[in-house]
C-alpha positions in Angstrom: 24.0 -16.7 -13.4 22.2 -13.6 -14.7 19.6 -12.4 -12.2 17.2 -9.7 -13.4 14.9 -7.6 -11.2 12.0 -5.9 -13.1 10.9 -2.8 -11.1 13.3 -1.1 -8.8 10.9 0.4 -6.3 10.9 -0.7 -2.6 10.3 -4.4 -3.4 13.0 -4.6 -6.1 15.4 -2.7 -3.8 14.7 -5.0 -0.9 15.3 -8.1 -3.0 18.5 -6.6 -4.4 19.8 -6.1 -0.8 19.0 -9.7 0.1 20.7 -11.0 -3.1 23.8 -9.0 -2.5 24.0 -10.1 1.2 23.6 -13.8 0.4 26.1 -13.5 -2.5 28.7 -12.0 -0.2 28.0 -14.5 2.6 28.5 -17.4 0.2 31.4 -15.9 -1.7 29.7 -16.0 -5.0 30.6 -12.5 -6.2 32.1 -13.7 -9.5 29.3 -16.1 -10.2 26.4 -13.7 -10.8 25.5 -10.6 -12.8 22.5 -8.5 -11.8 20.4 -6.5 -14.3 18.1 -3.9 -12.8 15.2 -2.6 -14.9 13.2 0.5 -14.0 11.0 2.4 -16.5 10.9 5.7 -14.5 13.8 8.1 -14.3 14.4 7.2 -10.6 15.6 3.9 -9.3 14.5 3.2 -5.7 11.8 5.6 -4.9 8.9 3.7 -6.6 5.6 5.5 -6.1 7.2 8.1 -3.9 9.4 10.0 -6.4 11.8 12.6 -4.9 10.1 15.4 -6.9 6.8 14.8 -5.0 5.5 18.0 -3.4 6.5 18.4 0.2 2.9 18.9 1.4 1.9 15.3 0.5 2.0 13.2 3.6 2.5 9.6 4.6 -0.1 7.8 6.7 2.5 5.8 8.6 4.6 7.3 11.3 8.4 7.7 10.7 9.4 5.2 13.3 7.5 2.3 11.8 9.3 2.1 8.4 12.6 0.6 7.4 14.3 -1.1 4.4 17.0 -2.7 6.4 17.3 -6.3 7.7 18.0 -5.9 11.5 18.4 -8.2 14.5 14.7 -9.0 14.8 14.9 -10.9 11.4 18.2 -12.6 12.1 16.7 -16.1 12.5 15.5 -16.0 8.9 18.6 -14.7 7.1 21.9 -12.8 7.4 21.8 -9.3 8.9 22.5 -6.2 6.9 21.4 -3.5 9.2 21.0 0.2 8.7 18.9 3.2 9.6 15.2 3.2 9.8 13.3 5.9 7.9 13.2 7.9 11.1 16.9 7.4 11.9 17.9 8.5 8.4 15.6 11.6 8.5 17.0 12.6 11.9 20.6 12.3 10.8 20.2 13.7 7.3 17.3 16.2 7.3 16.6 17.7 10.7 16.8 16.7 14.4 13.5 18.5 15.0 11.6 15.3 14.3 10.1 12.5 16.4 9.5 8.8 15.6 5.8 9.6 15.9 5.7 12.2 13.2 3.9 11.7 9.9 6.5 12.9 7.4 6.2 13.7 3.7 6.1 11.2 0.8 8.9 13.1 -0.7 11.2 12.4 2.2 10.3 8.7 2.1 11.3 8.8 -1.6 14.6 10.3 -0.7 15.1 7.5 1.9 14.3 4.8 -0.6 16.7 6.4 -3.1 19.4 6.5 -0.5 18.8 2.8 0.2 19.1 1.9 -3.5 22.3 3.9 -3.8 23.8 2.1 -0.8 23.2 -1.2 -2.6 24.9 0.1 -5.7 27.9 1.0 -3.6 27.9 -2.6 -2.2 27.8 -4.0 -5.7 30.8 -1.9 -6.7 32.8 -2.5 -3.5 32.3 -6.3 -3.8 33.0 -6.4 -7.6 29.6 -7.9 -8.4 28.7 -7.3 -12.0 25.5 -5.3 -12.6 23.7 -3.3 -15.2 21.1 -0.5 -14.7 18.5 -0.4 -17.5 16.3 2.7 -17.7 13.8 1.3 -20.0 10.3 -0.2 -20.0 10.1 -4.0 -20.1 7.3 -5.0 -22.5 7.7 -8.8 -22.6 9.6 -11.9 -21.4 10.0 -15.0 -23.5 11.2 -18.3 -21.9 13.5 -20.7 -23.7 15.0 -23.6 -21.7 17.2 -22.0 -19.0 17.4 -18.7 -20.6 14.7 -16.0 -20.7 14.7 -13.1 -23.1 13.7 -9.8 -21.5 12.4 -7.4 -24.2 12.3 -3.7 -23.5 11.1 -0.9 -25.9 14.6 -0.7 -27.4 16.7 -3.8 -26.5 16.7 -7.5 -25.7 18.5 -8.9 -22.6 19.0 -12.5 -21.6 18.6 -13.8 -18.0 18.6 -17.1 -16.1 16.4 -15.8 -13.2 13.8 -13.0 -13.1 12.0 -11.3 -10.3 8.9 -9.3 -11.2 8.6 -6.4 -8.7 6.4 -4.0 -10.6 4.2 -1.7 -8.5 1.2 0.4 -9.3 -0.2 0.4 -12.8 -0.5 3.7 -14.6 -4.0 5.2 -14.5 -5.8 4.8 -17.8 -7.1 8.4 -17.7 -5.7 11.7 -16.5 -8.6 12.3 -14.1 -8.1 9.0 -12.3 -5.7 9.0 -9.3 -3.2 11.7 -8.5 -2.1 13.2 -11.8 -0.2 16.3 -10.8 -0.2 18.0 -14.2 -3.9 17.4 -14.7 -4.7 18.8 -11.2 -2.4 21.8 -11.7 -4.2 22.7 -14.9 -7.7 23.0 -13.2 -8.8 26.7 -13.3 -9.5 28.3 -9.9 -13.0 29.2 -10.9 -14.0 25.6 -11.6 -16.4 23.5 -9.5 -14.4 20.2 -8.9 -16.0 17.0 -7.8 -13.8 14.4 -6.2 -14.9 10.8 -6.0 -13.6 9.1 -2.9 -12.5 10.3 0.5 -9.4 8.2 1.0 -5.7 8.7 0.8 -5.6 9.8 -2.9 -8.4 12.3 -2.3 -6.5 14.0 0.5 -3.4 14.3 -1.8 -5.6 15.9 -4.4 -7.2 18.3 -1.9 -3.8 19.2 -0.6 -2.5 19.9 -4.1 -5.5 22.2 -4.8 -5.1 24.1 -1.6 -1.6 24.1 0.0 -0.2 23.4 -3.5 -1.8 26.7 -4.7 -0.4 28.8 -1.9 -3.1 28.3 0.8 -2.0 28.0 4.4 -3.3 26.3 7.5 -2.7 28.2 10.8 -3.4 27.3 14.4 -3.9 29.9 17.2 -4.0 29.2 20.9 -4.8 25.5 20.5 -8.0 26.3 18.5 -9.0 24.3 15.5 -7.0 24.9 12.3 -8.0 27.9 10.2 -7.4 27.9 6.4 -6.1 31.1 4.8 -7.0 30.9 1.1 -4.8 32.1 -1.7 -7.7 32.8 -4.0 -6.4 30.2 -6.5 -8.4 27.3 -5.1 -11.4 25.8 -7.0 -14.5 24.9 -5.1 -14.2 21.2 -4.1 -17.2 18.8 -3.7 -16.4 15.5 -2.0 -18.4 12.3 -2.3 -18.1 8.5 -1.8 -20.3 5.5 -1.9 -20.8 5.5 1.8 -20.6 9.3 2.2 -17.8 9.0 4.7 -14.1 9.6 4.9 -11.5 6.9 5.9 -10.9 7.1 9.7 -7.8 8.9 10.5 -4.5 7.5 11.8 -4.1 8.8 15.4 -1.2 10.2 17.4 0.9 7.2 18.4 3.1 7.8 21.5 4.8 4.5 21.4 5.8 3.5 17.8 7.6 0.3 19.0 4.5 -1.1 20.6 3.0 -4.2 18.8 -0.2 -5.7 20.1 0.1 -9.3 21.3 -3.0 -11.3 20.5 -4.7 -13.6 22.9 -7.3 -15.1 20.7 -6.6 -14.2 17.1 -3.4 -16.2 16.7 -1.6 -18.5 14.2 -2.3 -21.4 16.6 -6.0 -20.5 16.6 -6.1 -20.5 12.7 -4.3 -23.9 12.7 -6.9 -25.3 15.1 -9.7 -24.1 12.7 -7.9 -25.8 9.8 -7.6 -29.0 11.7 -11.3 -29.4 11.1 -11.5 -28.2 7.6 -8.9 -27.3 4.9 -10.6 -24.1 3.6 -12.0 -21.5 5.9 -15.0 -19.2 5.7 -13.9 -15.7 6.7 -17.2 -14.7 8.2 -18.0 -18.0 10.0 -14.5 -19.0 11.1 -12.0 -16.1 11.1 -14.1 -13.0 11.8 -15.5 -14.2 15.1 -11.9 -14.7 16.4 -10.9 -11.2 15.1 -13.9 -9.6 16.8 -13.2 -11.4 20.0 -9.6 -10.0 20.0 -10.8 -6.5 19.2 -13.3 -6.7 22.1 -10.5 -7.8 24.4 -8.3 -4.9 23.1 -11.1 -2.4 23.6 -11.9 -3.7 27.1 -8.2 -3.4 28.2 -8.1 0.3 27.3 -11.5 1.4 28.4 -11.9 0.4 32.1 -14.1 -2.5 31.2 -16.4 -0.9 28.6 -17.6 -2.9 25.6 -16.8 -2.3 21.9 -19.8 -1.5 19.7 -18.8 -3.9 16.9 -21.5 -2.8 14.5 -20.5 0.8 14.6 -16.8 -0.1 14.5 -17.1 -1.9 11.2 -19.7 0.3 9.7 -19.0 3.9 10.7 -21.4 5.1 7.9 -24.3 4.1 10.2 -23.5 7.2 12.2 -24.7 9.4 9.3 -28.2 10.7 9.1 -29.3 10.8 5.5 -32.8 12.2 6.0 -31.9 15.5 4.4 -28.9 17.5 3.2 -28.7 19.4 6.5 -29.0 16.3 8.8 -26.3 14.7 6.7 -24.0 17.6 6.9 -24.5 17.9 10.7 -23.9 14.2 11.3 -20.9 14.2 9.0 -19.3 17.1 10.8 -20.2 15.6 14.2 -18.4 12.4 13.3 -15.5 14.3 11.7 -15.0 16.2 15.0 -15.3 13.0 17.0 -12.7 11.2 14.9 -10.3 14.2 15.2 -10.8 14.3 19.0 -10.1 10.6 19.4 -7.0 10.9 17.2 -5.6 13.8 19.2 -6.2 11.9 22.5 -4.0 9.3 20.9 -3.9 5.6 20.3 -3.2 4.6 23.9 -5.8 6.8 25.4 -8.6 6.2 22.9 -9.9 2.6 23.1 -11.5 3.1 19.7 -8.2 4.2 18.0 -6.3 1.5 19.9 -8.6 -1.1 18.3 -8.2 0.5 14.8 -4.5 0.2 15.0 -4.7 -3.3 16.5 -6.1 -4.5 13.1 -2.7 -3.4 11.5 -0.8 -5.4 14.1 -3.0 -8.5 13.4 -2.7 -8.2 9.7 -0.1 -11.0 9.5 -2.6 -13.4 11.1 -5.2 -12.3 8.6 -2.6 -13.1 5.9 -2.0 -16.5 7.4 -5.7 -17.3 7.1 -6.2 -15.8 3.7 -3.0 -16.2 1.6 -2.6 -18.9 -1.0 -6.3 -19.7 -1.3 -6.9 -20.3 2.4 -10.5 -19.4 2.1 -13.3 -21.0 0.1 -14.0 -19.4 -3.2 -17.2 -17.7 -2.1 -15.7 -16.5 1.2 -12.6 -15.2 -0.5 -14.7 -13.1 -2.8 -16.7 -11.8 0.2 -13.5 -11.0 2.1 -12.1 -9.0 -0.8 -15.3 -7.2 -1.8 -16.8 -6.6 1.6 -14.3 -6.9 4.5 -11.1 -5.6 2.9 -12.7 -2.2 2.1 -14.1 -2.1 5.7 -10.8 -2.8 7.3 -9.1 -0.3 5.0 -11.6 2.4 6.1 -10.8 1.6 9.7 -7.0 1.4 9.7 -5.6 2.6 6.4 -6.7 6.2 6.6 -4.9 9.6 6.4 -2.9 11.1 9.3 -5.2 13.0 11.7 -3.8 16.3 10.5 -5.7 15.8 7.2 -9.1 15.6 8.9 -8.2 18.7 10.9 -7.5 20.4 7.6 -10.7 19.1 6.1 -12.6 20.7 9.0 -10.9 24.0 8.3 -11.6 23.7 4.5 -15.3 23.0 5.1 -15.5 26.0 7.4 -13.7 28.2 4.9 -16.1 27.2 2.1 -13.4 25.6 0.0 -14.7 22.0 0.5 -18.3 20.9 0.5 -19.9 17.6 1.6 -23.4 18.6 0.7 -23.5 16.0 -2.1 -21.2 13.5 -0.4 -23.7 10.6 0.0 -23.4 8.3 -3.0 -24.6 10.8 -5.7 -25.2 10.0 -9.4 -23.1 11.7 -12.0 -24.3 12.6 -15.5 -22.3 14.1 -18.4 -23.9 17.2 -19.9 -21.9 18.6 -22.8 -18.6 19.7 -21.5 -19.9 19.8 -17.9 -21.5 17.3 -15.4 -24.6 17.2 -13.3 -24.4 15.6 -9.9 -27.6 14.5 -8.1 -27.7 13.5 -4.5 -30.9 11.8 -3.2 -31.5 12.0 0.6 -34.5 10.4 2.1 -36.6 13.5 2.2 -35.0 15.6 -0.6 -33.0 15.5 -3.8 -30.4 18.1 -4.7 -28.3 18.7 -7.8 -25.4 20.8 -9.0 -23.6 21.5 -12.3 -19.8 21.2 -12.1 -16.8 21.4 -14.4 -14.3 18.7 -13.5 -14.6 15.2 -12.1 -11.7 13.4 -10.5 -11.8 9.8 -9.4 -9.5 9.8 -6.4 -8.5 6.2 -6.4 -5.3 4.2 -6.7 -4.9 2.3 -10.0 -6.7 -1.1 -10.1 -4.9 -4.2 -8.9 -6.8 -6.3 -11.4 -4.3 -7.6 -14.0 -7.2 -9.0 -16.0 -8.4 -5.5 -16.9 -4.9 -3.8 -17.1 -4.0 -1.6 -20.1 -0.3 -1.9 -19.2 1.5 -3.5 -22.2 3.9 -5.6 -20.0 1.1 -6.9 -17.8 -1.0 -7.8 -20.8 2.0 -9.7 -22.2 2.4 -11.6 -18.9 -1.3 -12.5 -18.6 -1.3 -14.1 -22.0 1.2 -16.7 -20.8 0.9 -16.8 -17.0 -1.9 -17.4 -14.6 -3.7 -14.5 -13.0 -4.7 -15.3 -9.4 -8.0 -17.1 -9.1 -9.8 -18.9 -6.4 -12.3 -21.0 -8.4 -14.3 -18.6 -10.6 -13.2 -15.6 -8.4 -10.4 -13.8 -10.3 -8.5 -11.0 -8.5 -5.3 -9.1 -8.4 -1.9 -10.0 -10.0 0.0 -13.2 -11.0 -0.6 -16.4 -9.1 2.4 -17.7 -7.3 3.4 -20.7 -5.3 4.8 -20.5 -1.7 8.3 -19.9 -3.0 6.9 -16.9 -5.0 7.4 -18.6 -8.4 4.7 -17.5 -10.8 2.5 -20.1 -12.4 1.8 -20.9 -16.1 -1.6 -21.3 -17.5 -1.4 -25.1 -16.8 -0.8 -24.3 -13.1 2.8 -25.4 -13.2 5.3 -23.3 -11.3 8.0 -21.5 -13.3 11.0 -22.1 -11.1 13.1 -19.3 -12.6 10.5 -16.5 -12.5 9.4 -14.9 -9.2 6.9 -12.2 -8.3 6.9 -9.9 -5.3 4.5 -7.2 -4.0 1.6 -5.9 -6.0 2.6 -8.3 -8.8 1.3 -11.2 -6.7 -1.6 -9.5 -4.9 -4.3 -12.1 -4.5 -2.0 -15.0 -3.7 -0.8 -12.7 -0.9 -3.1 -10.3 1.0 -2.3 -6.6 1.3 1.1 -6.4 -0.3 1.2 -2.6 -0.3 3.5 -2.3 2.8 7.1 -1.5 3.7 9.4 -3.1 6.3 8.6 -2.3 9.9 11.4 -2.3 12.5 11.3 -4.4 15.7 8.9 -7.0 14.3 9.1 -10.0 11.9 8.2 -8.0 8.8 6.3 -9.7 5.9 7.9 -7.2 3.5 11.4 -8.2 4.4 10.6 -11.9 4.9 9.3 -12.3 1.4 12.4 -10.6 -0.1 14.6 -12.9 1.9 12.6 -16.0 0.8 13.1 -15.3 -2.9 16.8 -14.2 -2.5 17.6 -17.4 -0.5 15.9 -19.6 -3.1 17.8 -17.9 -6.0 21.2 -18.3 -4.3 20.5 -21.9 -3.3 19.6 -22.8 -6.9 22.9 -21.2 -8.0 24.9 -23.2 -5.3 23.2 -26.4 -6.5 24.0 -25.6 -10.1 27.7 -25.0 -9.3 27.8 -28.1 -7.1 26.3 -30.3 -10.0 28.8 -28.7 -12.4 31.7 -29.6 -10.2 30.5 -33.1 -9.7 30.3 -33.6 -13.5 33.8 -32.2 -13.9 35.2 -34.5 -11.2 33.4 -37.5 -12.8 35.0 -36.7 -16.2 
């Protein structure tokens, strides 16, 4: 059997580990060949290439990431254990690190690269045939039990394919984090950055620390920014006028919140009365009840302000520019203070992180069209962004740096509340309308600080366009969203809704059928990331065993 994995980022590497482990366990080393396709120069690191600037940070602490299949997953598949991201960093980089540290994206890329190289060593040691293809796949063409994989320069044949492609490439240099575009911005420019999420903080860092600026701290005072003189003036804005809430200090990285109300059993009970759920009517009340319980447990009996929790922008006063700036800075200071207090001492931050621990239950309710069409659209367009603002923000140090940059006059939030942008020749005009006044400014460069779209229906990627001509994009009724539609074995579906049993999709390639696939493995819990890789690998190997069994039976009959 020839098994091909298209996309050798974290998802492809995790699947490769599972396939190797199952192959060895079933003594099938001489029965398979594995072809690994990766269009970038690096196999393994995915969206965290090892040449990434050191100052770009992760928003997950080091002790909560792993690529290895440890004891906690043993009931689902064979163990192949190894170091977590923290363990690897501690043993290979420096012992001056804690599991609670927010490390660099570059270091994660190096860990992922290490993991990939370890799997290659296992292939060689166990004499499993494999081929690495550093080329871009542009199409796959099925024909009976063989599928042609077409790259820009060659054709390969395969029996089984797993599509593990990650982020799409941004269609324009000023969308997302484009290092060369950002580095070419002159120091004297006024730069407007749309969005105040993870990508925006990467861009801000590249235009400040990346240009020789430095943040210093003296006597436990707030950070101070020492400018290099090479920074442009940065103007931040977003639809809500607010930044993503920061990830706080987490003193106990192994802690996982144990739900009392928002449980799998509770979702099953809801489904006993109706097959499809309504997120706002059925699921959200349970989630809110759990968050209230979590807040109560950490606050000496105080009550969670649910309205403010889910809509932090209500804290802003948009009467005028000055009232907005004052309320923005007040909330910024409050968020930093709560993050420094830490997850276990701030009831608010405890609740924010609780949503991350409850994400698998949200998946259980939402995945594979678990919601009605209308409710699914509401969940994706309304509630997913809100939950992201709450618990998928930058590490708290980024908001401390933002405070310092605002004070130093490098960053401005004067126009942050949902302004309008108008092109004027080779420049732009930005107009911000508060209740009692309207202000405008002319600027030079506009950057949309967002991750590339998950919407395969609008993709400009040639391979994705080829796939969507033949295979089904996820839809729930008339609601179309995300990547390829899959069944519960992760087989992709054809236009006629039939599962293609020899083609699988994992990660962002099947966003929609699965909720929030942009994750890595997490130690000491049952990890969705690892579970899905195991599910696909086990199915592939079982099909191979059945094929060999049938072949032997035919031979014996003859």
